[in-house]
N, CA and C atoms as a LAMMPS dump frame, in Angstrom:
ITEM: TIMESTEP
0
ITEM: NUMBER OF ATOMS
372
ITEM: BOX BOUNDS ff ff ff
-5.0000000000000000e+02 5.0000000000000000e+02
-5.0000000000000000e+02 5.0000000000000000e+02
-5.0000000000000000e+02 5.0000000000000000e+02
ITEM: ATOMS id mol type element x y z
1 1 1 N -230.627 303.904 96.431
2 1 2 C -231.594 304.098 97.485
3 1 3 C -233.002 304.036 96.897
4 2 1 N -233.875 303.236 97.486
5 2 2 C -235.244 303.071 96.984
6 2 3 C -236.097 304.257 97.394
7 3 1 N -236.99 304.641 96.5
8 3 2 C -237.904 305.734 96.795
9 3 3 C -238.987 305.267 97.75
10 4 1 N -239.437 306.174 98.628
11 4 2 C -240.513 305.852 99.56
12 4 3 C -241.806 305.529 98.83
13 5 1 N -242.008 306.114 97.68
14 5 2 C -243.267 305.937 96.965
15 5 3 C -243.324 304.625 96.186
16 6 1 N -242.227 303.83 96.17
17 6 2 C -242.242 302.557 95.47
18 6 3 C -243.305 301.644 96.059
19 7 1 N -244.027 300.98 95.202
20 7 2 C -245.088 300.077 95.648
21 7 3 C -244.543 298.65 95.707
22 8 1 N -245.342 297.776 96.305
23 8 2 C -245.057 296.357 96.379
24 8 3 C -243.872 295.992 97.251
25 9 1 N -243.485 296.872 98.155
26 9 2 C -242.482 296.486 99.13
27 9 3 C -243.128 295.508 100.09
28 10 1 N -242.326 294.804 100.86
29 10 2 C -242.868 293.84 101.817
30 10 3 C -243.831 294.513 102.783
31 11 1 N -243.501 295.726 103.212
32 11 2 C -244.356 296.457 104.143
33 11 3 C -245.682 296.809 103.472
34 12 1 N -245.652 297.222 102.215
35 12 2 C -246.871 297.629 101.508
36 12 3 C -247.835 296.467 101.284
37 13 1 N -247.289 295.269 101.022
38 13 2 C -248.169 294.153 100.68
39 13 3 C -248.482 293.249 101.87
40 14 1 N -247.956 293.571 103.038
41 14 2 C -248.241 292.777 104.234
42 14 3 C -249.742 292.835 104.514
43 15 1 N -250.447 291.698 104.464
44 15 2 C -251.902 291.739 104.608
45 15 3 C -252.371 292.261 105.961
46 16 1 N -251.704 291.909 107.019
47 16 2 C -252.152 292.37 108.334
48 16 3 C -251.985 293.869 108.445
49 17 1 N -250.823 294.388 108.109
50 17 2 C -250.583 295.827 108.203
51 17 3 C -251.521 296.586 107.281
52 18 1 N -251.685 296.081 106.093
53 18 2 C -252.518 296.736 105.097
54 18 3 C -253.974 296.829 105.551
55 19 1 N -254.524 295.752 106.06
56 19 2 C -255.937 295.73 106.44
57 19 3 C -256.168 296.438 107.772
58 20 1 N -255.356 296.126 108.767
59 20 2 C -255.561 296.719 110.092
60 20 3 C -255.403 298.236 110.044
61 21 1 N -254.514 298.728 109.224
62 21 2 C -254.331 300.178 109.112
63 21 3 C -255.607 300.857 108.623
64 22 1 N -256.408 300.157 107.864
65 22 2 C -257.622 300.749 107.317
66 22 3 C -258.758 300.831 108.333
67 23 1 N -258.918 299.802 109.171
68 23 2 C -260.025 299.857 110.125
69 23 3 C -259.544 300.018 111.559
70 24 1 N -258.26 300.207 111.752
71 24 2 C -257.724 300.318 113.1
72 24 3 C -257.645 301.739 113.618
73 25 1 N -258.365 302.657 113.021
74 25 2 C -258.329 304.03 113.531
75 25 3 C -259.26 304.174 114.732
76 26 1 N -259.319 305.359 115.247
77 26 2 C -260.071 305.629 116.472
78 26 3 C -261.564 305.317 116.351
79 27 1 N -262.139 305.44 115.172
80 27 2 C -263.59 305.373 115.021
81 27 3 C -264.12 304.154 114.282
82 28 1 N -263.315 303.538 113.453
83 28 2 C -263.819 302.495 112.55
84 28 3 C -264.446 301.318 113.288
85 29 1 N -263.78 300.812 114.312
86 29 2 C -264.329 299.662 115.033
87 29 3 C -265.641 300.012 115.727
88 30 1 N -265.725 301.229 116.263
89 30 2 C -266.963 301.673 116.896
90 30 3 C -268.094 301.747 115.867
91 31 1 N -267.821 302.278 114.709
92 31 2 C -268.827 302.371 113.646
93 31 3 C -269.278 300.977 113.219
94 32 1 N -268.324 300.06 113.068
95 32 2 C -268.672 298.685 112.697
96 32 3 C -269.603 298.077 113.742
97 33 1 N -269.285 298.261 115.021
98 33 2 C -270.121 297.692 116.074
99 33 3 C -271.499 298.355 116.132
100 34 1 N -271.56 299.657 115.912
101 34 2 C -272.854 300.342 115.9
102 34 3 C -273.732 299.853 114.748
103 35 1 N -273.14 299.667 113.577
104 35 2 C -273.903 299.164 112.438
105 35 3 C -274.325 297.714 112.676
106 36 1 N -273.481 296.954 113.338
107 36 2 C -273.841 295.569 113.668
108 36 3 C -275.045 295.542 114.61
109 37 1 N -275.031 296.394 115.602
110 37 2 C -276.105 296.419 116.606
111 37 3 C -277.4 297.039 116.081
112 38 1 N -277.282 298.015 115.171
113 38 2 C -278.459 298.776 114.745
114 38 3 C -278.93 298.474 113.331
115 39 1 N -278.179 297.705 112.589
116 39 2 C -278.55 297.453 111.199
117 39 3 C -278.373 298.712 110.357
118 40 1 N -279.136 298.803 109.289
119 40 2 C -279.04 299.942 108.383
120 40 3 C -279.296 301.238 109.152
121 41 1 N -278.342 302.18 109.047
122 41 2 C -278.396 303.389 109.864
123 41 3 C -278.087 304.613 109.014
124 42 1 N -278.848 305.662 109.228
125 42 2 C -278.634 306.919 108.509
126 42 3 C -277.374 307.616 109.015
127 43 1 N -276.792 308.399 108.133
128 43 2 C -275.562 309.133 108.44
129 43 3 C -275.742 310.004 109.682
130 44 1 N -276.804 310.793 109.713
131 44 2 C -277.011 311.704 110.842
132 44 3 C -277.219 310.946 112.152
133 45 1 N -277.866 309.801 112.087
134 45 2 C -278.059 308.991 113.296
135 45 3 C -276.714 308.491 113.814
136 46 1 N -275.843 308.039 112.916
137 46 2 C -274.5 307.619 113.335
138 46 3 C -273.777 308.77 114.025
139 47 1 N -273.898 309.96 113.451
140 47 2 C -273.265 311.132 114.057
141 47 3 C -273.788 311.415 115.452
142 48 1 N -275.071 311.192 115.667
143 48 2 C -275.66 311.408 116.996
144 48 3 C -275.239 310.318 117.977
145 49 1 N -275.016 309.11 117.481
146 49 2 C -274.585 308.011 118.349
147 49 3 C -273.129 308.18 118.783
148 50 1 N -272.365 308.952 118.002
149 50 2 C -270.956 309.228 118.327
150 50 3 C -270.806 310.746 118.388
151 51 1 N -271.226 311.37 119.469
152 51 2 C -271.297 312.83 119.509
153 51 3 C -269.948 313.548 119.386
154 52 1 N -268.851 312.872 119.7
155 52 2 C -267.567 313.562 119.632
156 52 3 C -266.814 313.338 118.32
157 53 1 N -267.498 312.794 117.298
158 53 2 C -266.873 312.647 115.981
159 53 3 C -267.354 313.787 115.088
160 54 1 N -266.445 314.353 114.323
161 54 2 C -266.842 315.423 113.404
162 54 3 C -267.487 314.811 112.163
163 55 1 N -268.281 315.604 111.478
164 55 2 C -268.928 315.151 110.244
165 55 3 C -267.888 314.725 109.22
166 56 1 N -266.807 315.482 109.125
167 56 2 C -265.746 315.177 108.159
168 56 3 C -265.085 313.835 108.467
169 57 1 N -264.774 313.593 109.73
170 57 2 C -264.123 312.337 110.114
171 57 3 C -265.087 311.165 109.943
172 58 1 N -266.355 311.341 110.317
173 58 2 C -267.347 310.288 110.127
174 58 3 C -267.472 309.943 108.652
175 59 1 N -267.579 310.956 107.817
176 59 2 C -267.696 310.746 106.38
177 59 3 C -266.471 310.013 105.827
178 60 1 N -265.298 310.444 106.231
179 60 2 C -264.06 309.821 105.752
180 60 3 C -263.925 308.375 106.205
181 61 1 N -264.293 308.106 107.453
182 61 2 C -264.213 306.745 107.976
183 61 3 C -265.199 305.836 107.257
184 62 1 N -266.415 306.32 107.047
185 62 2 C -267.416 305.539 106.314
186 62 3 C -266.946 305.273 104.885
187 63 1 N -266.345 306.266 104.269
188 63 2 C -265.83 306.123 102.901
189 63 3 C -264.766 305.02 102.84
190 64 1 N -263.851 305.024 103.812
191 64 2 C -262.795 304.017 103.856
192 64 3 C -263.371 302.625 104.068
193 65 1 N -264.316 302.498 104.996
194 65 2 C -264.942 301.197 105.259
195 65 3 C -265.722 300.699 104.047
196 66 1 N -266.338 301.622 103.321
197 66 2 C -267.05 301.251 102.1
198 66 3 C -266.061 300.792 101.027
199 67 1 N -264.961 301.528 100.888
200 67 2 C -263.95 301.177 99.883
201 67 3 C -263.38 299.785 100.131
202 68 1 N -263.306 299.383 101.396
203 68 2 C -262.776 298.066 101.741
204 68 3 C -263.84 296.977 101.729
205 69 1 N -265.075 297.338 101.411
206 69 2 C -266.139 296.352 101.309
207 69 3 C -266.703 295.902 102.646
208 70 1 N -266.492 296.708 103.692
209 70 2 C -267.001 296.347 105.009
210 70 3 C -268.412 296.869 105.242
211 71 1 N -268.824 297.861 104.469
212 71 2 C -270.188 298.368 104.562
213 71 3 C -270.647 298.842 103.201
214 72 1 N -271.957 298.972 103.087
215 72 2 C -272.544 299.511 101.861
216 72 3 C -273.203 300.845 102.182
217 73 1 N -273.232 301.686 101.194
218 73 2 C -273.854 303.014 101.297
219 73 3 C -275 303.041 100.303
220 74 1 N -276.192 303.341 100.798
221 74 2 C -277.36 303.414 99.926
222 74 3 C -277.913 304.835 99.977
223 75 1 N -278.058 305.433 98.8
224 75 2 C -278.612 306.777 98.679
225 75 3 C -280.04 306.641 98.172
226 76 1 N -280.978 307.218 98.923
227 76 2 C -282.381 307.182 98.538
228 76 3 C -282.735 308.499 97.864
229 77 1 N -283.336 308.442 96.67
230 77 2 C -283.659 309.654 95.92
231 77 3 C -284.881 310.37 96.507
232 78 1 N -284.672 310.983 97.639
233 78 2 C -285.737 311.703 98.329
234 78 3 C -285.271 313.13 98.572
235 79 1 N -286.211 313.962 98.937
236 79 2 C -285.873 315.329 99.324
237 79 3 C -286.337 315.513 100.755
238 80 1 N -285.452 315.79 101.687
239 80 2 C -283.997 315.825 101.514
240 80 3 C -283.439 314.42 101.307
241 81 1 N -282.258 314.363 100.735
242 81 2 C -281.621 313.095 100.425
243 81 3 C -281.409 312.284 101.702
244 82 1 N -281.597 310.978 101.591
245 82 2 C -281.392 310.088 102.735
246 82 3 C -280.302 309.092 102.348
247 83 1 N -279.298 308.95 103.234
248 83 2 C -278.194 308.021 103.01
249 83 3 C -278.126 307.077 104.205
250 84 1 N -278.071 305.782 103.915
251 84 2 C -277.974 304.787 104.984
252 84 3 C -276.775 303.889 104.741
253 85 1 N -276.209 303.423 105.846
254 85 2 C -275.048 302.542 105.815
255 85 3 C -275.41 301.234 106.488
256 86 1 N -274.854 300.137 105.961
257 86 2 C -275.133 298.818 106.506
258 86 3 C -273.898 297.94 106.301
259 87 1 N -273.62 297.073 107.268
260 87 2 C -272.485 296.166 107.139
261 87 3 C -272.727 295.151 106.032
262 88 1 N -271.667 294.811 105.345
263 88 2 C -271.7 293.713 104.383
264 88 3 C -271.428 292.413 105.14
265 89 1 N -271.47 291.302 104.448
266 89 2 C -271.115 290.029 105.074
267 89 3 C -269.67 290.073 105.579
268 90 1 N -268.798 290.702 104.819
269 90 2 C -267.4 290.838 105.248
270 90 3 C -267.32 291.662 106.522
271 91 1 N -268.075 292.74 106.591
272 91 2 C -268.105 293.562 107.797
273 91 3 C -268.619 292.793 108.995
274 92 1 N -269.686 292.022 108.785
275 92 2 C -270.232 291.199 109.868
276 92 3 C -269.226 290.147 110.328
277 93 1 N -268.418 289.637 109.413
278 93 2 C -267.445 288.603 109.782
279 93 3 C -266.347 289.152 110.693
280 94 1 N -266.196 290.453 110.723
281 94 2 C -265.2 291.096 111.587
282 94 3 C -265.69 291.234 113.028
283 95 1 N -266.983 291.212 113.243
284 95 2 C -267.567 291.448 114.578
285 95 3 C -267.073 290.456 115.629
286 96 1 N -267.037 289.142 115.361
287 96 2 C -266.526 288.234 116.392
288 96 3 C -265.072 288.53 116.784
289 97 1 N -264.286 288.99 115.836
290 97 2 C -262.887 289.332 116.12
291 97 3 C -262.833 290.567 117.015
292 98 1 N -263.681 291.547 116.734
293 98 2 C -263.754 292.75 117.58
294 98 3 C -264.215 292.365 118.984
295 99 1 N -265.199 291.471 119.062
296 99 2 C -265.681 291.019 120.371
297 99 3 C -264.574 290.326 121.16
298 100 1 N -263.783 289.503 120.494
299 100 2 C -262.668 288.824 121.157
300 100 3 C -261.639 289.834 121.642
301 101 1 N -261.317 290.806 120.815
302 101 2 C -260.364 291.851 121.208
303 101 3 C -260.906 292.664 122.379
304 102 1 N -262.197 292.959 122.357
305 102 2 C -262.828 293.697 123.454
306 102 3 C -262.741 292.901 124.753
307 103 1 N -263.028 291.615 124.677
308 103 2 C -262.949 290.762 125.865
309 103 3 C -261.523 290.732 126.408
310 104 1 N -260.542 290.614 125.529
311 104 2 C -259.133 290.622 125.943
312 104 3 C -258.812 291.932 126.656
313 105 1 N -259.269 293.053 126.086
314 105 2 C -259.002 294.368 126.697
315 105 3 C -259.636 294.469 128.077
316 106 1 N -260.85 293.979 128.212
317 106 2 C -261.517 294.017 129.519
318 106 3 C -260.76 293.182 130.556
319 107 1 N -260.281 292.034 130.13
320 107 2 C -259.549 291.152 131.046
321 107 3 C -258.191 291.715 131.454
322 108 1 N -257.574 292.499 130.602
323 108 2 C -256.193 292.936 130.842
324 108 3 C -256.029 294.429 131.106
325 109 1 N -257.11 295.185 131.063
326 109 2 C -257.007 296.642 131.172
327 109 3 C -256.368 297.099 132.477
328 110 1 N -256.769 296.539 133.598
329 110 2 C -256.201 296.966 134.887
330 110 3 C -254.699 296.722 134.927
331 111 1 N -254.264 295.582 134.434
332 111 2 C -252.838 295.279 134.398
333 111 3 C -252.083 296.233 133.481
334 112 1 N -252.672 296.532 132.343
335 112 2 C -252.048 297.459 131.393
336 112 3 C -251.932 298.848 132.006
337 113 1 N -253.001 299.311 132.654
338 113 2 C -252.958 300.633 133.293
339 113 3 C -251.908 300.688 134.395
340 114 1 N -251.791 299.608 135.176
341 114 2 C -250.776 299.56 136.229
342 114 3 C -249.374 299.616 135.636
343 115 1 N -249.149 298.91 134.55
344 115 2 C -247.838 298.943 133.888
345 115 3 C -247.537 300.332 133.323
346 116 1 N -248.554 300.98 132.763
347 116 2 C -248.352 302.343 132.245
348 116 3 C -247.919 303.289 133.354
349 117 1 N -248.598 303.216 134.5
350 117 2 C -248.25 304.084 135.625
351 117 3 C -246.833 303.815 136.095
352 118 1 N -246.477 302.54 136.213
353 118 2 C -245.127 302.185 136.645
354 118 3 C -244.107 302.673 135.636
355 119 1 N -244.384 302.539 134.369
356 119 2 C -243.477 303.001 133.327
357 119 3 C -243.285 304.504 133.383
358 120 1 N -244.402 305.234 133.551
359 120 2 C -244.332 306.7 133.642
360 120 3 C -243.494 307.14 134.842
361 121 1 N -243.602 306.416 135.955
362 121 2 C -242.812 306.767 137.139
363 121 3 C -241.326 306.581 136.868
364 122 1 N -240.971 305.523 136.153
365 122 2 C -239.552 305.266 135.891
366 122 3 C -239.011 306.197 134.803
367 123 1 N -239.875 306.664 133.933
368 123 2 C -239.457 307.563 132.845
369 123 3 C -239.423 309.022 133.273
370 124 1 N -240.238 309.365 134.266
371 124 2 C -240.431 310.761 134.505
372 124 3 C -239.904 311.329 135.744
């Protein structure tokens, strides 16, 4: 029996699963779009633009996006310290894909909601 922690399984190296899992959380796409629309943005400003995100979750999401090369983090040696985030070219290249997905969702949302309601009626 193979251990769960074994690396390089087909599931682990699948590029779509691997990449989408990193930016497919509740906040990452929103952060990418906000940085695209606003350019270089301070941490606190991002927090104000997304009032229902906690500081911890915002920090963690930004860290993940930075680790994947989708944004850069710049620390300015000032008092108080100023930190700004900006999309990289790779991050910007994701925006048209997000826009396409958004358009698809807008076109199909009513149908999806109707199917959900019908499904809930048959299940419940």
